[in-house]
NUMAR-399405 format. One record per residue (C-alpha): residue number from 1; y, z, x. Coordinates in nm, 3 decimals. Example, Ala and Ser with C-alpha at 12.3 -4.5 7.8 and 13.67 -1.06 7.14 Angstrom:
2
1	-0.450	0.780	1.230 .
2	-0.106	0.714	1.367 .
//
This chain:
772
1	12.081	7.141	7.442 .
2	12.353	6.849	7.456 .
3	12.447	6.936	7.776 .
4	12.096	6.878	7.893 .
5	12.085	6.563	7.745 .
6	12.419	6.416	7.917 .
7	12.285	6.594	8.258 .
8	11.973	6.348	8.231 .
9	12.180	6.082	8.133 .
10	12.413	6.122	8.421 .
11	12.099	6.196	8.661 .
12	11.894	5.828	8.572 .
13	12.256	5.615	8.610 .
14	12.294	5.854	8.941 .
15	11.913	5.761	9.055 .
16	11.918	5.401	8.872 .
17	12.222	5.275	9.099 .
18	12.029	5.205	9.384 .
19	11.965	4.844	9.211 .
20	12.358	4.769	9.113 .
21	12.550	4.612	9.365 .
22	12.661	4.773	9.654 .
23	13.033	4.970	9.603 .
24	13.299	4.799	9.782 .
25	13.158	4.437	9.679 .
26	13.472	4.233	9.670 .
27	13.568	4.021	9.342 .
28	13.439	3.647	9.285 .
29	13.663	3.400	9.381 .
30	13.952	3.243	9.121 .
31	14.208	3.495	9.130 .
32	14.561	3.336	9.111 .
33	14.687	3.559	9.395 .
34	14.698	3.436	9.776 .
35	14.467	3.613	9.970 .
36	14.732	3.860	10.097 .
37	14.908	3.915	9.798 .
38	14.543	4.007	9.636 .
39	14.446	4.236	9.912 .
40	14.749	4.448	9.869 .
41	14.710	4.477	9.508 .
42	14.336	4.561	9.533 .
43	14.439	4.818	9.803 .
44	14.676	4.948	9.624 .
45	14.463	4.979	9.290 .
46	14.201	5.114	9.470 .
47	14.383	5.395	9.600 .
48	14.548	5.475	9.228 .
49	14.179	5.438	9.094 .
50	14.045	5.723	9.402 .
51	14.330	5.927	9.324 .
52	14.229	5.909	8.926 .
53	13.829	6.004	9.012 .
54	13.936	6.288	9.212 .
55	14.222	6.409	8.960 .
56	13.975	6.425	8.673 .
57	13.670	6.600	8.934 .
58	13.903	6.883	9.032 .
59	14.017	6.946	8.665 .
60	13.630	6.985	8.604 .
61	13.622	7.158	8.913 .
62	13.838	7.457	8.821 .
63	13.655	7.478	8.467 .
64	13.331	7.517	8.691 .
65	13.471	7.775	8.887 .
66	13.596	7.962	8.601 .
67	13.227	7.979	8.478 .
68	13.082	8.066	8.829 .
69	13.365	8.351	8.752 .
70	13.271	8.476	8.427 .
71	12.896	8.438	8.558 .
72	12.971	8.717	8.839 .
73	13.186	8.947	8.605 .
74	12.887	9.143	8.461 .
75	12.745	9.179	8.814 .
76	12.940	9.422	8.967 .
77	12.888	9.641	8.692 .
78	12.544	9.577	8.629 .
79	12.479	9.696	8.996 .
80	12.717	10.035	8.961 .
81	12.500	10.122	8.663 .
82	12.179	10.061	8.867 .
83	12.207	10.355	9.063 .
84	12.277	10.617	8.793 .
85	12.036	10.815	8.572 .
86	12.080	10.500	8.272 .
87	12.069	10.179	8.467 .
88	12.076	9.847	8.234 .
89	11.914	9.667	8.487 .
90	11.737	9.738	8.845 .
91	11.853	9.634	9.150 .
92	11.596	9.390	9.190 .
93	11.649	9.273	8.824 .
94	12.041	9.173	8.917 .
95	11.964	9.012	9.245 .
96	11.676	8.792	9.054 .
97	11.948	8.714	8.783 .
98	12.256	8.599	8.970 .
99	12.111	8.493	9.299 .
100	12.256	8.266	9.489 .
101	12.570	8.251	9.227 .
102	12.810	8.460	9.454 .
103	12.754	8.192	9.730 .
104	12.759	7.891	9.508 .
105	13.117	7.991	9.393 .
106	13.287	8.086	9.765 .
107	13.139	7.702	9.826 .
108	13.323	7.571	9.544 .
109	13.617	7.782	9.548 .
110	13.698	7.665	9.947 .
111	13.594	7.335	9.834 .
112	13.876	7.313	9.552 .
113	14.094	7.496	9.774 .
114	14.089	7.231	10.065 .
115	14.102	6.934	9.815 .
116	14.367	7.049	9.572 .
117	14.630	7.038	9.812 .
118	14.564	6.666	9.932 .
119	14.566	6.510	9.546 .
120	14.897	6.680	9.516 .
121	15.025	6.512	9.778 .
122	14.801	6.163	9.770 .
123	14.918	5.895	9.976 .
124	14.684	5.602	10.156 .
125	14.693	5.865	10.468 .
126	14.517	6.141	10.294 .
127	14.131	6.165	10.377 .
128	13.928	6.378	10.222 .
129	13.498	6.275	10.335 .
130	13.475	6.529	10.521 .
131	13.509	6.809	10.253 .
132	13.252	6.577	10.041 .
133	13.014	6.569	10.328 .
134	13.059	6.936	10.395 .
135	12.998	7.037	10.039 .
136	12.683	6.788	10.027 .
137	12.550	6.945	10.349 .
138	12.546	7.316	10.153 .
139	12.295	7.225	9.903 .
140	12.036	7.418	10.052 .
141	12.211	7.685	9.856 .
142	12.122	7.524	9.546 .
143	11.789	7.439	9.663 .
144	11.714	7.782	9.674 .
145	11.895	7.832	9.342 .
146	11.655	7.583	9.181 .
147	11.389	7.744	9.309 .
148	11.457	8.064	9.160 .
149	11.642	7.894	8.778 .
150	11.346	7.936	8.600 .
151	11.287	8.328	8.727 .
152	11.645	8.388	8.642 .
153	11.586	8.243	8.289 .
154	11.254	8.431	8.262 .
155	11.388	8.782	8.369 .
156	11.739	8.750	8.179 .
157	11.510	8.713	7.886 .
158	11.272	8.993	7.915 .
159	11.564	9.215	7.974 .
160	11.746	9.129	7.647 .
161	11.478	9.176	7.452 .
162	11.409	9.504	7.640 .
163	11.795	9.643	7.658 .
164	12.014	9.582	7.404 .
165	12.336	9.651	7.592 .
166	12.221	9.391	7.789 .
167	12.135	9.121	7.504 .
168	12.510	9.209	7.418 .
169	12.673	9.168	7.767 .
170	12.452	8.805	7.789 .
171	12.525	8.642	7.443 .
172	12.946	8.623	7.508 .
173	13.057	8.581	7.846 .
174	13.387	8.515	7.835 .
175	13.511	8.190	8.014 .
176	13.901	8.172	8.146 .
177	14.080	7.802	8.053 .
178	14.210	7.554	8.224 .
179	14.584	7.608	8.364 .
180	14.676	7.358	8.114 .
181	14.466	7.490	7.844 .
182	14.601	7.661	7.520 .
183	14.249	7.784	7.454 .
184	14.287	8.124	7.711 .
185	13.909	8.216	7.704 .
186	13.599	8.052	7.568 .
187	13.257	8.246	7.477 .
188	12.938	8.110	7.639 .
189	12.600	8.272	7.719 .
190	12.457	8.354	8.039 .
191	12.190	8.108	7.963 .
192	12.425	7.823	7.943 .
193	12.639	7.951	8.214 .
194	12.285	7.966	8.495 .
195	12.223	7.591	8.384 .
196	12.596	7.494	8.499 .
197	12.499	7.465	8.892 .
198	12.199	7.210	8.843 .
199	12.482	7.012	8.624 .
200	12.699	7.023	8.860 .
201	12.499	6.880	9.134 .
202	12.462	6.599	8.864 .
203	12.795	6.541	8.841 .
204	12.909	6.545	9.176 .
205	12.680	6.298	9.267 .
206	12.808	6.053	9.022 .
207	13.153	6.144	9.105 .
208	13.078	6.030	9.480 .
209	12.929	5.688	9.341 .
210	13.259	5.604	9.220 .
211	13.478	5.688	9.476 .
212	13.269	5.502	9.696 .
213	13.350	5.222	9.479 .
214	13.705	5.196	9.507 .
215	13.666	5.277	9.899 .
216	13.704	4.988	10.112 .
217	13.418	4.963	10.344 .
218	13.686	5.018	10.659 .
219	13.806	5.338	10.553 .
220	13.750	5.650	10.713 .
221	13.636	5.850	10.420 .
222	13.331	5.583	10.331 .
223	13.083	5.632	10.584 .
224	13.137	6.030	10.514 .
225	13.113	5.954	10.110 .
226	12.804	5.759	10.195 .
227	12.631	6.002	10.381 .
228	12.750	6.269	10.147 .
229	12.598	6.045	9.822 .
230	12.244	6.008	10.004 .
231	12.217	6.361	10.100 .
232	12.310	6.436	9.723 .
233	12.067	6.165	9.594 .
234	11.786	6.286	9.784 .
235	11.810	6.611	9.654 .
236	11.847	6.565	9.320 .
237	11.481	6.332	9.382 .
238	11.346	6.664	9.521 .
239	11.418	6.895	9.223 .
240	11.436	6.632	8.931 .
241	11.169	6.814	8.771 .
242	11.384	7.177	8.791 .
243	11.643	6.992	8.625 .
244	11.459	6.851	8.314 .
245	11.055	6.875	8.214 .
246	11.095	6.580	7.995 .
247	11.201	6.313	8.221 .
248	10.903	6.389	8.436 .
249	10.662	6.438	8.147 .
250	10.364	6.207	8.030 .
251	10.164	6.266	7.687 .
252	9.786	6.216	7.705 .
253	9.613	6.058	7.444 .
254	9.518	6.386	7.300 .
255	9.904	6.467	7.221 .
256	9.918	6.724	7.535 .
257	10.260	6.691	7.794 .
258	10.154	6.626	8.100 .
259	10.456	6.674	8.406 .
260	10.506	6.542	8.717 .
261	10.582	6.805	8.975 .
262	10.569	6.618	9.305 .
263	10.462	6.313	9.453 .
264	10.523	6.137	9.800 .
265	10.334	5.909	10.095 .
266	10.073	6.079	10.244 .
267	9.781	5.934	10.484 .
268	9.459	5.967	10.392 .
269	9.140	5.926	10.639 .
270	8.920	5.722	10.406 .
271	8.597	5.617	10.517 .
272	8.687	5.647	10.873 .
273	9.017	5.436	10.843 .
274	9.381	5.550	10.799 .
275	9.552	5.445	10.463 .
276	9.831	5.483	10.309 .
277	9.829	5.688	9.963 .
278	10.097	5.762	9.709 .
279	9.979	6.129	9.587 .
280	10.092	6.257	9.255 .
281	10.081	6.634	9.174 .
282	10.097	6.674	8.808 .
283	10.095	7.028	8.621 .
284	9.705	7.030	8.572 .
285	9.543	6.739	8.859 .
286	9.618	6.605	9.191 .
287	9.591	6.187	9.148 .
288	9.575	5.995	9.479 .
289	9.695	5.621	9.426 .
290	9.777	5.279	9.592 .
291	10.032	5.003	9.459 .
292	9.808	4.710	9.347 .
293	9.910	4.373	9.505 .
294	10.055	4.168	9.215 .
295	10.187	3.837	9.170 .
296	10.553	3.801	9.226 .
297	10.742	3.842	8.882 .
298	10.487	4.080	8.801 .
299	10.519	4.486	8.686 .
300	10.378	4.685	8.980 .
301	10.157	4.914	8.883 .
302	9.918	5.220	9.060 .
303	9.558	5.165	9.087 .
304	9.376	5.519	9.093 .
305	9.151	5.597	9.425 .
306	9.096	5.927	9.283 .
307	9.196	6.253	9.090 .
308	9.080	6.661	9.130 .
309	9.214	6.867	8.804 .
310	9.402	7.198	8.993 .
311	9.152	7.425	8.831 .
312	8.848	7.237	9.029 .
313	9.047	7.178	9.334 .
314	9.024	7.447	9.653 .
315	9.140	7.498	9.995 .
316	8.868	7.538	10.231 .
317	8.907	7.809	10.504 .
318	8.885	7.720	10.829 .
319	8.548	7.858	10.878 .
320	8.414	7.712	10.552 .
321	8.542	7.358	10.609 .
322	8.311	7.044	10.737 .
323	8.303	6.946	11.047 .
324	8.593	6.649	11.095 .
325	8.433	6.271	11.097 .
326	8.511	6.116	11.382 .
327	8.867	5.993	11.351 .
328	9.035	5.682	11.591 .
329	9.296	5.888	11.759 .
330	9.566	5.641	11.865 .
331	9.663	5.693	12.255 .
332	10.026	5.848	12.301 .
333	10.135	5.532	12.528 .
334	10.047	5.318	12.244 .
335	10.262	5.494	11.955 .
336	10.496	5.512	12.270 .
337	10.530	5.150	12.338 .
338	10.525	5.102	11.949 .
339	10.878	5.280	11.947 .
340	11.016	5.098	12.224 .
341	10.932	4.756	12.036 .
342	11.110	4.920	11.729 .
343	11.432	4.991	11.923 .
344	11.421	4.706	12.074 .
345	11.407	4.482	11.741 .
346	11.669	4.709	11.607 .
347	11.878	4.605	11.878 .
348	11.829	4.253	11.835 .
349	11.926	4.312	11.465 .
350	12.258	4.455	11.556 .
351	12.310	4.182	11.808 .
352	12.250	3.925	11.507 .
353	12.446	4.075	11.305 .
354	12.769	4.149	11.578 .
355	12.732	3.773	11.628 .
356	12.715	3.678	11.284 .
357	12.373	3.541	11.317 .
358	12.160	3.342	11.028 .
359	12.044	3.563	10.740 .
360	11.684	3.426	10.830 .
361	11.677	3.516	11.131 .
362	11.793	3.868	11.063 .
363	11.514	3.902	10.788 .
364	11.235	3.820	11.036 .
365	11.382	4.066	11.279 .
366	11.339	4.310	10.989 .
367	11.059	4.209	10.876 .
368	10.862	4.267	11.209 .
369	11.008	4.547	11.211 .
370	10.899	4.710	10.895 .
371	10.554	4.608	11.008 .
372	10.604	4.772	11.349 .
373	10.732	5.133	11.164 .
374	10.428	5.083	10.887 .
375	10.172	5.076	11.174 .
376	10.324	5.355	11.331 .
377	10.384	5.577	10.990 .
378	9.982	5.551	10.967 .
379	9.877	5.630	11.293 .
380	10.109	5.853	11.388 .
381	10.001	6.176	11.200 .
382	9.755	6.394	11.317 .
383	9.757	6.748	11.121 .
384	9.450	6.777	10.913 .
385	9.520	6.861	10.513 .
386	9.166	6.877	10.343 .
387	9.146	6.929	9.940 .
388	8.846	7.027	9.817 .
389	8.682	6.944	9.445 .
390	8.428	7.219	9.379 .
391	8.225	7.010	9.186 .
392	8.200	6.782	9.490 .
393	8.381	6.543	9.726 .
394	8.628	6.637	9.979 .
395	8.953	6.436	10.075 .
396	9.132	6.468	10.425 .
397	9.495	6.398	10.484 .
398	9.679	6.356	10.804 .
399	10.031	6.521	10.811 .
400	10.268	6.493	11.097 .
401	10.437	6.784	11.005 .
402	10.355	7.127	10.932 .
403	10.644	7.245	10.696 .
404	10.485	6.865	10.485 .
405	10.151	7.059	10.448 .
406	10.290	7.364	10.383 .
407	10.517	7.230	10.109 .
408	10.189	7.088	9.937 .
409	9.990	7.376	9.969 .
410	10.248	7.596	9.817 .
411	10.337	7.355	9.534 .
412	9.958	7.319	9.456 .
413	9.907	7.675	9.474 .
414	10.218	7.796	9.234 .
415	10.082	7.563	8.951 .
416	9.714	7.698	9.004 .
417	9.852	8.086	8.889 .
418	9.858	7.927	8.579 .
419	9.549	7.961	8.324 .
420	9.429	7.608	8.414 .
421	9.098	7.477	8.259 .
422	8.868	7.226	8.394 .
423	8.850	6.867	8.261 .
424	8.730	6.553	8.308 .
425	8.981	6.209	8.237 .
426	8.853	5.960	8.013 .
427	8.877	5.593	8.102 .
428	9.173	5.571	7.868 .
429	9.334	5.909	7.940 .
430	9.326	5.771	8.332 .
431	9.460	5.452	8.293 .
432	9.760	5.603	8.077 .
433	9.820	5.868	8.362 .
434	9.824	5.594	8.631 .
435	10.029	5.378	8.430 .
436	10.301	5.657	8.432 .
437	10.323	5.707	8.740 .
438	10.540	5.387	8.867 .
439	10.816	5.486	8.613 .
440	10.768	5.861	8.658 .
441	10.784	5.844	9.045 .
442	11.054	6.025	9.251 .
443	11.000	5.865	9.618 .
444	11.010	5.503	9.587 .
445	11.019	5.386	9.959 .
446	10.759	5.382	10.281 .
447	10.981	5.657	10.449 .
448	11.022	5.423	10.723 .
449	11.406	5.344	10.858 .
450	11.373	5.001	10.805 .
451	11.388	5.064	10.434 .
452	11.738	5.174	10.477 .
453	12.072	4.982	10.307 .
454	12.265	4.888	10.619 .
455	12.509	5.119	10.563 .
456	12.364	5.437	10.574 .
457	12.378	5.672	10.810 .
458	12.194	5.591	11.162 .
459	12.113	5.949	11.233 .
460	12.185	6.080	11.530 .
461	12.074	5.983	11.894 .
462	12.075	6.179	12.189 .
463	11.975	6.508	12.261 .
464	11.976	6.858	11.999 .
465	12.028	7.173	12.229 .
466	11.901	7.444	11.995 .
467	11.911	7.819	12.081 .
468	11.655	8.020	11.881 .
469	11.836	8.392	11.863 .
470	11.628	8.599	11.641 .
471	11.494	8.686	11.284 .
472	11.507	8.943	11.042 .
473	11.408	9.037	10.738 .
474	10.961	9.095	10.806 .
475	10.821	9.378	10.605 .
476	10.557	9.469	10.916 .
477	10.512	9.424	11.289 .
478	10.365	9.101	11.392 .
479	10.330	8.855	11.671 .
480	10.596	8.576	11.561 .
481	10.717	8.248	11.700 .
482	10.865	7.981	11.573 .
483	10.856	7.606	11.593 .
484	11.120	7.336	11.562 .
485	11.087	6.978	11.374 .
486	11.328	6.702	11.345 .
487	11.266	6.374	11.171 .
488	11.218	6.028	11.436 .
489	11.114	5.692	11.297 .
490	11.128	5.814	10.930 .
491	10.874	6.109	10.989 .
492	10.922	6.467	11.068 .
493	10.758	6.582	11.441 .
494	10.744	6.906	11.623 .
495	10.951	6.935	11.944 .
496	10.952	7.279	12.033 .
497	10.811	7.620	12.035 .
498	10.942	7.961	12.099 .
499	10.696	8.215	12.318 .
500	10.514	8.461	12.054 .
501	10.730	8.804	12.069 .
502	10.445	9.072	12.002 .
503	10.430	9.359	11.778 .
504	10.798	9.328	11.590 .
505	10.962	9.310	11.278 .
506	11.275	9.194	11.423 .
507	11.189	8.962	11.667 .
508	11.478	8.846	11.973 .
509	11.334	8.491	12.108 .
510	11.694	8.408	12.276 .
511	11.553	8.053	12.387 .
512	11.701	7.715	12.430 .
513	11.549	7.416	12.372 .
514	11.678	7.020	12.471 .
515	11.549	6.809	12.178 .
516	11.591	6.461	12.179 .
517	11.704	6.276	11.888 .
518	11.589	5.943	11.748 .
519	11.833	5.851	11.445 .
520	11.752	6.214	11.350 .
521	11.897	6.375	11.035 .
522	11.768	6.715	10.988 .
523	11.640	7.004	11.175 .
524	11.337	7.240	11.008 .
525	11.237	7.566	11.133 .
526	10.884	7.718	11.066 .
527	10.813	8.117	11.144 .
528	10.461	8.205	11.231 .
529	10.275	8.499	11.261 .
530	10.045	8.420	11.558 .
531	9.650	8.461	11.528 .
532	9.441	8.567	11.759 .
533	9.117	8.546	11.599 .
534	8.903	8.267	11.733 .
535	8.641	8.269	11.410 .
536	8.958	8.085	11.235 .
537	8.910	7.783	11.448 .
538	9.004	7.495	11.243 .
539	8.707	7.249	11.224 .
540	8.963	6.947	11.167 .
541	9.119	6.968	11.509 .
542	8.990	7.296	11.675 .
543	9.309	7.487	11.640 .
544	9.340	7.840	11.534 .
545	9.526	7.845	11.213 .
546	9.829	8.042	11.175 .
547	10.010	8.204	10.907 .
548	10.371	8.034	10.805 .
549	10.588	8.343	10.699 .
550	10.861	8.083	10.628 .
551	11.055	7.792	10.699 .
552	11.381	7.626	10.650 .
553	11.556	7.327	10.673 .
554	11.920	7.182	10.741 .
555	12.111	6.874	10.743 .
556	12.259	6.748	11.094 .
557	12.581	6.734	10.977 .
558	12.716	6.455	11.262 .
559	13.064	6.624	11.239 .
560	12.992	7.013	11.251 .
561	12.718	6.903	11.558 .
562	12.905	6.693	11.779 .
563	13.153	6.937	11.946 .
564	13.127	7.065	12.270 .
565	13.095	7.422	12.137 .
566	12.805	7.555	12.002 .
567	12.760	7.602	11.624 .
568	12.601	7.887	11.516 .
569	12.402	7.941	11.160 .
570	12.130	8.087	10.966 .
571	11.824	7.956	10.772 .
572	11.697	8.162	10.501 .
573	11.305	8.149	10.414 .
574	11.131	8.367	10.209 .
575	11.368	8.670	10.234 .
576	11.342	8.616	10.643 .
577	11.658	8.530	10.819 .
578	11.671	8.315	11.095 .
579	11.991	8.286	11.339 .
580	12.004	7.985	11.548 .
581	12.292	7.781	11.768 .
582	12.331	7.464	11.810 .
583	12.519	7.166	11.995 .
584	12.476	6.830	12.040 .
585	12.477	6.556	12.340 .
586	12.489	6.206	12.342 .
587	12.254	6.066	12.576 .
588	12.466	5.894	12.812 .
589	12.623	6.258	12.873 .
590	12.267	6.421	12.934 .
591	12.158	6.182	13.174 .
592	12.468	6.155	13.362 .
593	12.414	6.282	13.735 .
594	12.671	6.556	13.792 .
595	12.697	6.641	14.177 .
596	12.653	6.973	14.244 .
597	12.914	7.183	14.315 .
598	12.776	7.428	14.538 .
599	12.733	7.260	14.902 .
600	12.457	7.460	14.941 .
601	12.281	7.390	14.653 .
602	11.982	7.159	14.567 .
603	12.049	6.992	14.192 .
604	12.304	6.728	14.212 .
605	12.294	6.701	14.577 .
606	12.119	6.402	14.704 .
607	11.747	6.375	14.845 .
608	11.889	6.259	15.170 .
609	12.132	6.511	15.204 .
610	11.839	6.804	15.107 .
611	11.630	6.663	15.320 .
612	11.825	6.645	15.640 .
613	11.927	7.036	15.569 .
614	11.567	7.151	15.512 .
615	11.417	6.888	15.778 .
616	11.148	6.753	15.580 .
617	10.990	6.455	15.389 .
618	11.030	6.580	15.074 .
619	11.219	6.855	14.904 .
620	11.088	7.172	14.903 .
621	11.190	7.224	14.491 .
622	10.987	6.918	14.478 .
623	10.662	7.010	14.691 .
624	10.699	7.333	14.491 .
625	10.704	7.268	14.162 .
626	10.423	7.038	14.197 .
627	10.195	7.316	14.315 .
628	10.251	7.519	14.065 .
629	10.229	7.302	13.789 .
630	9.890	7.190	13.934 .
631	9.754	7.529	13.967 .
632	9.875	7.679	13.677 .
633	9.948	7.404	13.413 .
634	9.750	7.088	13.451 .
635	9.530	7.157	13.164 .
636	9.841	7.225	12.908 .
637	9.813	6.996	12.599 .
638	10.116	6.785	12.605 .
639	10.223	6.835	12.987 .
640	10.583	6.676	13.040 .
641	10.612	6.601	12.656 .
642	10.677	6.922	12.506 .
643	11.008	7.032	12.570 .
644	11.028	7.366	12.797 .
645	11.252	7.634	12.735 .
646	11.615	7.577	12.845 .
647	11.683	7.877	12.941 .
648	11.411	7.955	13.175 .
649	11.507	7.620	13.327 .
650	11.843	7.727	13.414 .
651	11.718	8.037	13.518 .
652	11.485	7.876	13.769 .
653	11.731	7.609	13.928 .
654	11.967	7.918	13.971 .
655	11.684	8.068	14.197 .
656	11.628	7.760	14.343 .
657	11.998	7.677	14.417 .
658	12.011	8.013	14.581 .
659	11.745	8.066	14.799 .
660	11.635	7.755	15.024 .
661	11.609	8.033	15.287 .
662	11.304	8.109	15.177 .
663	11.008	8.184	15.433 .
664	10.774	8.007	15.293 .
665	11.002	7.687	15.277 .
666	11.137	7.746	15.586 .
667	10.762	7.769	15.752 .
668	10.688	7.429	15.583 .
669	11.025	7.225	15.669 .
670	10.979	7.310	16.023 .
671	10.591	7.181	15.986 .
672	10.744	6.833	15.865 .
673	10.979	6.739	16.091 .
674	11.093	6.404	16.084 .
675	10.919	6.172	16.357 .
676	11.140	5.887	16.237 .
677	11.429	5.763	16.032 .
678	11.219	5.729	15.680 .
679	11.395	5.630	15.312 .
680	11.368	5.975	15.242 .
681	11.425	5.882	14.806 .
682	11.106	5.644	14.887 .
683	10.863	5.872	15.021 .
684	10.957	6.137	14.746 .
685	10.869	5.908	14.491 .
686	10.535	5.805	14.706 .
687	10.442	6.198	14.676 .
688	10.573	6.231	14.299 .
689	10.330	5.889	14.228 .
690	10.046	6.082	14.370 .
691	10.080	6.381	14.174 .
692	10.121	6.188	13.875 .
693	9.774	6.026	13.952 .
694	9.636	6.396	13.965 .
695	9.793	6.506	13.610 .
696	9.621	6.181	13.485 .
697	9.306	6.266	13.586 .
698	9.302	6.551	13.328 .
699	9.391	6.307	13.000 .
700	9.086	6.397	12.830 .
701	9.247	6.785	12.818 .
702	9.584	6.743	12.858 .
703	9.615	6.421	12.654 .
704	9.888	6.245	12.904 .
705	9.773	5.965	13.022 .
706	9.930	5.703	13.337 .
707	10.140	5.547	13.039 .
708	10.232	5.865	12.870 .
709	10.390	6.015	13.211 .
710	10.509	5.656	13.264 .
711	10.715	5.651	12.960 .
712	10.824	6.047	13.093 .
713	10.935	5.946	13.447 .
714	11.012	5.559	13.387 .
715	11.377	5.638	13.255 .
716	11.415	5.909	13.488 .
717	11.294	5.798	13.850 .
718	11.420	5.418	13.797 .
719	11.726	5.466	13.628 .
720	12.023	5.267	13.765 .
721	12.268	5.513	13.950 .
722	12.633	5.562	13.777 .
723	12.787	5.283	13.986 .
724	12.556	5.031	13.867 .
725	12.558	5.110	13.502 .
726	12.874	5.136	13.464 .
727	12.977	4.756	13.370 .
728	12.687	4.803	13.131 .
729	12.745	5.005	12.858 .
730	12.511	5.033	12.570 .
731	12.458	5.218	12.209 .
732	12.279	5.502	12.162 .
733	12.001	5.380	11.943 .
734	11.964	5.094	12.218 .
735	11.835	5.350	12.493 .
736	11.457	5.279	12.406 .
737	11.537	4.932	12.465 .
738	11.489	4.612	12.738 .
739	11.606	4.884	13.029 .
740	11.342	5.102	12.960 .
741	11.086	4.944	12.851 .
742	11.141	4.753	13.261 .
743	11.128	5.106	13.418 .
744	10.882	5.210	13.246 .
745	10.640	4.903	13.325 .
746	10.759	4.893	13.665 .
747	10.634	5.267	13.730 .
748	10.328	5.192	13.517 .
749	10.277	4.922	13.810 .
750	10.323	5.172	14.079 .
751	10.078	5.444	13.916 .
752	9.788	5.200	13.845 .
753	9.843	5.084	14.181 .
754	9.529	5.187	14.451 .
755	9.697	5.437	14.692 .
756	9.950	5.268	14.950 .
757	10.115	5.394	15.207 .
758	10.492	5.399	15.313 .
759	10.400	5.122	15.592 .
760	10.252	4.886	15.330 .
761	10.567	4.964	15.120 .
762	10.826	4.856	15.344 .
763	10.599	4.548	15.488 .
764	10.516	4.414	15.131 .
765	10.906	4.491	15.040 .
766	10.836	4.571	14.697 .
767	11.205	4.655	14.575 .
768	11.322	4.892	14.278 .
769	11.573	5.127	14.234 .
770	11.583	5.422	14.435 .
771	11.900	5.609	14.325 .
772	11.762	5.927	14.205 .
//
């Protein structure tokens, strides 16, 4: 119990340290030393302090590894007896009790072996931030351990009661003492050792904070340690109810204990309009609240909008759900416009900071950015999540991520497995419960990027290439597919979807996707079973509800991802393992036009060369693609917005490069001989323009307006040539700024203009970049 109290204290300090002064803040003036002397003195002191912190942490890491070894020691003999006629435990019980301990041990052994020589050979050139960042990126293993922790304890307790031999083993596990310790071994219970991994994350987070305090902001370790601290703090916030229930508990007037399990910001559709709510899930009730408007200096409080006892809460099936009230859906082009505005403001903030602009100007820009991001957060979600009180009213939330919807549903259903009683809260009870929300909440800030600290990782900007290889672990054959989600502008959105692999337990997709990242830090993979039953239509959005078989998430580690080589990984989800590979490409590299290595090729060859070779006004590839899209895909929802399968695209490109000698193409080329010397780029542009207009005519079905199409094609068709843009290198986060906004607006102008001929364009002398 003393260890738990100590861990709670650590956790409180870690999660409250956000309000402290920034790590690395310079000391106050008035020092008797000169600036140079003081700087050298502080640098030397900081170096020594970092070594001191690391040495202490390394010693405790050795103890932790010894504790994990002691926990693993009985596992092998227990497994050996499990297959005999007189087993101590079954294999299932062993797997449950020792779940993920071996993985955690290997992670920390590797970390210790890498850090130890660096501390022993300590000097100003030693860097170790990457080791802590890697350690933080592997917290997914700890999440799996924490999710299983209570079951592991319950299983160990039951086995001890029913098996005397296991009871003796679990009561006295021998932990090896440190190298310099006089004690060779100490006896520890299995229950105490199973708590050590949870305690370790808390201690590691505290050490990261102390390291940052003594690390200069310009040191190469600083951003890596900052990123590791952010990941660790977020992880602790997400599991604090598992670390200690008392920390998230409130006592009711009747003396009962009610524990907070989960909270977060959700968009509620209330009386036809969208409202941002803070939703709190307690052990027996779901409470929806909003922050009260309070005067400056007054303590903030929540106002309860409604609550539903979990005993009365049901999720209506698709056929049972009421028809969704009319929702005002914001057109996609308005959402994209807002994203561009936000990015433009970010660019302005960066310029002001670089030029050491006035703090008032920066604050005004940040305020405007927050307002725009808040609008985007409120108006983007479209996935329905309906809560029904069996005694009356239904409530509808709109989410941007199916992953998030699944998490809320699973958390509620897990609590509903307990013996819950229906109740009605008195006004006093409701006041006490609502009053506790501000203190107990684990999510403190609205999830927008403008709430991030300046020294937090900005995330990745560019393109993530992901190959979804295969999945294993399904118990029976099914029609299976995966979707990929990444965070963008503070919330998660679905970016790609594999094809459905039918009637199998081991799908082999091997599909590649190119996903645009806009300040992204995480990748989520969801695995679904496809439902073909049209009676299962969801009345909220008229879509068939597919079953989520598993879901998982990984942090996008910039160092691991930003390499030229593919990085292979596995996500575990409910006993299912999905294998995938990924690599990152910056925007500059992705948008760079690479000349074709094949003289007779199509891609990477100037339009004038291709049209001259084909004796056509518009390249065959453009005409053929447009013909296929208008024949089979013009009514596809999200056409041109949802990522295509990169492997399929590459295969098609290879075919086009290999066969221009197609008979149909040759006949078509002969029909379109050039009668004069036109501007081929311009004619191609006009041809595409008419196609995009025809696509937009189907907007009610494919959801692609003229503005949406301008947003997609503007930066592609009107991007300056490589020679023009060399002297105007921009930051990755500036890609959606003034240049792109101008390109989108120019293309939108032509899309909205009545049909005009090539001759009219020449006569009116309209100028725009045509180096496609």
